[in-house]
N, CA, C and O of each residue as an XYZ file, in Angstrom:
264
protein
N    -292.178     43.662     -6.620
C    -290.647     43.280     -6.142
C    -289.986     44.721     -6.210
O    -289.822     45.530     -7.123
N    -289.581     44.694     -4.445
C    -288.515     44.875     -4.450
C    -287.048     45.548     -5.322
O    -286.260     44.836     -5.944
N    -286.971     46.543     -5.232
C    -285.744     46.939     -6.166
C    -284.957     48.023     -5.180
O    -284.424     48.917     -5.838
N    -284.791     48.123     -3.903
C    -284.235     48.989     -3.176
C    -283.890     49.021     -1.639
O    -284.910     49.258     -0.991
N    -282.898     48.876     -0.943
C    -282.918     48.491      0.629
C    -282.531     50.083      1.217
O    -281.594     50.244      0.434
N    -282.542     50.718      1.606
C    -282.128     51.468      2.356
C    -281.819     51.575      4.109
O    -282.618     51.837      5.008
N    -280.250     51.243      4.185
C    -279.769     51.626      5.536
C    -278.355     52.048      5.648
O    -277.288     52.102      5.037
N    -278.926     52.313      6.744
C    -278.834     53.734      6.990
C    -278.559     54.858      5.997
O    -277.357     55.026      5.792
N    -279.070     55.361      5.584
C    -279.180     56.309      4.647
C    -278.378     55.384      3.293
O    -278.629     55.979      2.245
N    -277.905     54.702      3.153
C    -277.156     54.197      2.053
C    -278.838     53.438      1.309
O    -279.854     53.187      1.957
N    -278.554     53.173     -0.648
C    -279.412     52.322     -0.307
C    -279.107     51.097     -1.183
O    -278.839     51.591     -2.278
N    -279.020     49.967     -1.267
C    -278.752     48.671     -1.699
C    -279.484     48.224     -2.953
O    -280.670     48.552     -2.984
N    -278.981     47.487     -4.078
C    -280.126     46.768     -4.398
C    -280.553     45.655     -3.731
O    -279.848     45.105     -2.886
N    -281.653     45.269     -4.035
C    -282.274     44.264     -3.162
C    -281.454     42.536     -3.286
O    -281.391     41.615     -2.472
N    -280.921     42.693     -4.698
C    -280.663     41.388     -4.736
C    -278.979     40.949     -3.936
O    -278.352     39.892     -4.010
N    -278.590     42.433     -3.090
C    -277.573     42.744     -2.581
C    -278.099     40.934     -0.822
O    -277.310     40.116     -0.348
N    -279.671     41.124     -0.496
C    -279.676     40.621      0.097
C    -279.713     38.981     -0.173
O    -279.368     38.092      0.606
N    -280.362     38.834     -1.838
C    -280.090     37.420     -2.460
C    -278.409     37.470     -1.969
O    -278.294     36.932     -0.868
N    -277.236     37.926     -2.455
C    -276.864     37.255     -2.568
C    -275.639     36.881     -0.972
O    -274.922     35.897     -0.793
N    -275.765     37.649     -0.414
C    -275.421     37.251      1.613
C    -276.515     36.246      1.625
O    -275.910     35.177      1.708
N    -277.458     36.057      1.599
C    -278.291     34.577      2.116
C    -277.469     33.520      1.387
O    -276.923     32.544      1.900
N    -277.474     33.922     -0.049
C    -275.930     32.292     -0.831
C    -275.116     32.481     -0.078
O    -275.069     31.365      0.440
N    -274.456     33.005      0.377
C    -273.700     32.902      0.680
C    -273.297     32.175      2.004
O    -272.412     31.338      2.187
N    -274.367     32.834      3.049
C    -274.531     32.238      4.309
C    -275.185     30.553      3.980
O    -274.735     29.730      4.777
N    -275.979     30.084      3.125
C    -276.540     28.551      2.539
C    -274.870     28.096      2.314
O    -274.554     27.328      3.222
N    -273.861     28.327      1.474
C    -272.800     27.865      1.105
C    -271.720     27.690      1.813
O    -270.807     26.880      1.648
N    -271.948     28.907      3.024
C    -271.113     28.479      3.813
C    -271.741     27.492      5.191
O    -271.078     27.412      6.225
N    -273.072     26.785      5.039
C    -273.571     26.176      6.062
C    -273.462     24.797      5.308
O    -273.655     23.728      5.886
N    -273.131     24.903      3.941
C    -272.636     23.772      2.937
C    -271.533     23.523      3.244
O    -271.351     22.411      3.738
N    -270.284     24.499      3.071
C    -269.008     23.921      2.930
C    -268.604     23.566      4.496
O    -267.384     23.455      4.619
N    -269.237     23.392      5.538
C    -268.958     22.929      7.309
C    -269.410     22.057      7.177
O    -268.901     21.220      7.922
N    -270.347     21.582      6.467
C    -271.393     20.218      6.418
C    -269.878     19.190      5.619
O    -268.892     18.730      6.193
N    -270.165     19.144      4.519
C    -269.158     19.005      3.625
C    -267.277     18.815      4.430
O    -266.584     17.828      4.185
N    -266.986     19.526      4.992
C    -265.785     19.459      5.446
C    -266.155     18.291      6.900
O    -265.402     17.421      7.339
N    -267.191     18.562      7.264
C    -266.852     18.014      9.074
C    -267.939     16.324      8.563
O    -268.373     15.517      9.385
N    -268.081     16.255      7.342
C    -268.671     14.527      6.348
C    -266.979     14.163      6.390
O    -266.623     13.075      6.843
N    -265.950     15.181      5.870
C    -264.872     14.771      5.188
C    -264.921     14.581      3.456
O    -263.879     14.463      2.812
N    -265.984     14.573      2.951
C    -266.606     14.966      1.213
C    -265.553     15.506      0.652
O    -265.320     15.111     -0.491
N    -265.097     16.009      0.940
C    -263.874     16.959     -0.042
C    -262.748     16.606     -0.790
O    -262.070     16.974     -1.749
N    -262.853     15.612      0.179
C    -261.444     14.202     -0.526
C    -261.921     13.744     -1.810
O    -261.039     13.399     -2.597
N    -263.609     13.628     -2.355
C    -264.167     13.389     -3.385
C    -264.317     14.511     -4.206
O    -265.104     14.342     -5.138
N    -263.716     15.749     -4.113
C    -263.877     16.812     -4.641
C    -262.281     16.988     -5.257
O    -261.228     17.046     -4.621
N    -262.528     17.057     -6.845
C    -261.106     17.593     -7.871
C    -260.540     18.979     -7.424
O    -259.358     19.280     -7.263
N    -261.557     19.689     -7.275
C    -261.001     21.584     -6.948
C    -261.373     21.701     -5.531
O    -262.229     20.816     -5.506
N    -261.350     22.005     -4.748
C    -262.589     22.205     -3.235
C    -263.219     24.107     -3.602
O    -264.268     24.642     -3.244
N    -262.162     24.623     -4.351
C    -262.448     25.868     -4.231
C    -263.036     26.638     -5.568
O    -263.414     27.808     -5.627
N    -263.006     25.624     -6.657
C    -263.518     25.955     -7.948
C    -265.241     25.223     -7.374
O    -266.201     25.748     -7.939
N    -265.522     24.292     -6.509
C    -266.691     23.717     -5.957
C    -267.430     24.678     -5.395
O    -268.536     25.091     -5.745
N    -266.299     25.228     -3.910
C    -267.098     26.623     -3.528
C    -267.788     27.634     -4.328
O    -269.010     27.741     -4.430
N    -266.668     28.559     -5.034
C    -267.390     28.920     -5.922
C    -268.393     28.927     -6.680
O    -269.233     29.777     -6.973
N    -268.146     27.532     -7.061
C    -269.429     26.790     -8.189
C    -271.023     26.514     -7.449
O    -272.036     26.264     -8.103
N    -270.963     26.621     -6.010
C    -271.957     26.292     -5.380
C    -272.319     27.416     -4.896
O    -273.327     27.328     -4.195
N    -271.850     28.526     -5.008
C    -271.911     29.956     -4.752
C    -273.252     30.811     -5.215
O    -274.263     31.343     -4.757
N    -272.230     30.454     -6.988
C    -273.354     30.660     -7.601
C    -273.938     30.254     -8.028
O    -274.805     30.828     -8.686
N    -273.822     28.977     -7.914
C    -275.668     27.962     -8.457
C    -276.667     28.270     -7.003
O    -277.884     28.282     -7.188
N    -276.298     28.442     -6.003
C    -277.221     29.003     -5.120
C    -277.958     30.396     -4.523
O    -278.929     30.704     -3.832
N    -276.591     31.177     -5.422
C    -276.975     32.668     -5.192
C    -278.447     32.375     -6.307
O    -279.614     32.606     -5.989
N    -277.914     31.752     -7.796
C    -278.987     31.998     -8.894
C    -279.756     31.494     -8.519
O    -280.609     32.215     -9.036
N    -280.395     30.686     -7.924
C    -281.429     29.534     -7.761
C    -282.699     30.313     -6.663
O    -283.918     30.144     -6.642
N    -281.935     31.068     -5.945
C    -282.617     32.033     -5.138
C    -283.276     32.874     -5.969
O    -284.493     32.897     -6.155
N    -282.369     33.636     -6.519
C    -282.348     34.675     -7.611
C    -284.039     34.070     -7.982
O    -285.111     34.565     -7.634
N    -283.762     32.797     -8.834
C    -284.737     32.411     -9.948
C    -286.367     32.397     -9.377
O    -287.423     32.449    -10.008
N    -286.066     32.294     -7.759
C    -287.321     31.397     -6.735
C    -287.831     32.892     -6.348
O    -289.032     33.161     -6.335
N    -286.621     34.030     -5.972
C    -288.016     35.627     -5.749
C    -288.454     35.780     -6.845
O    -289.683     35.841     -6.820
N    -287.879     35.906     -8.160
C    -287.928     37.496     -8.992
C    -288.828     36.680    -10.274
O    -289.439     37.247    -11.180
N    -288.693     35.024    -10.025
C    -289.691     34.586    -11.618
C    -290.869     33.862    -10.924
O    -291.788     33.395    -11.597
């Protein structure tokens, strides 16, 4: 299991890549929902974006680390 990543002599935890990939997936999901105009059915879009980011990042981390 990868613990840290070296980037220009800085060390980052490996879970940083999980968060970045989770953000990219959430960004793509957000663009799809905006294109299809599905945010009109969601009560609070900002809360939905945060919850989907947490759920996607947690799912990726569980898939990788377990």
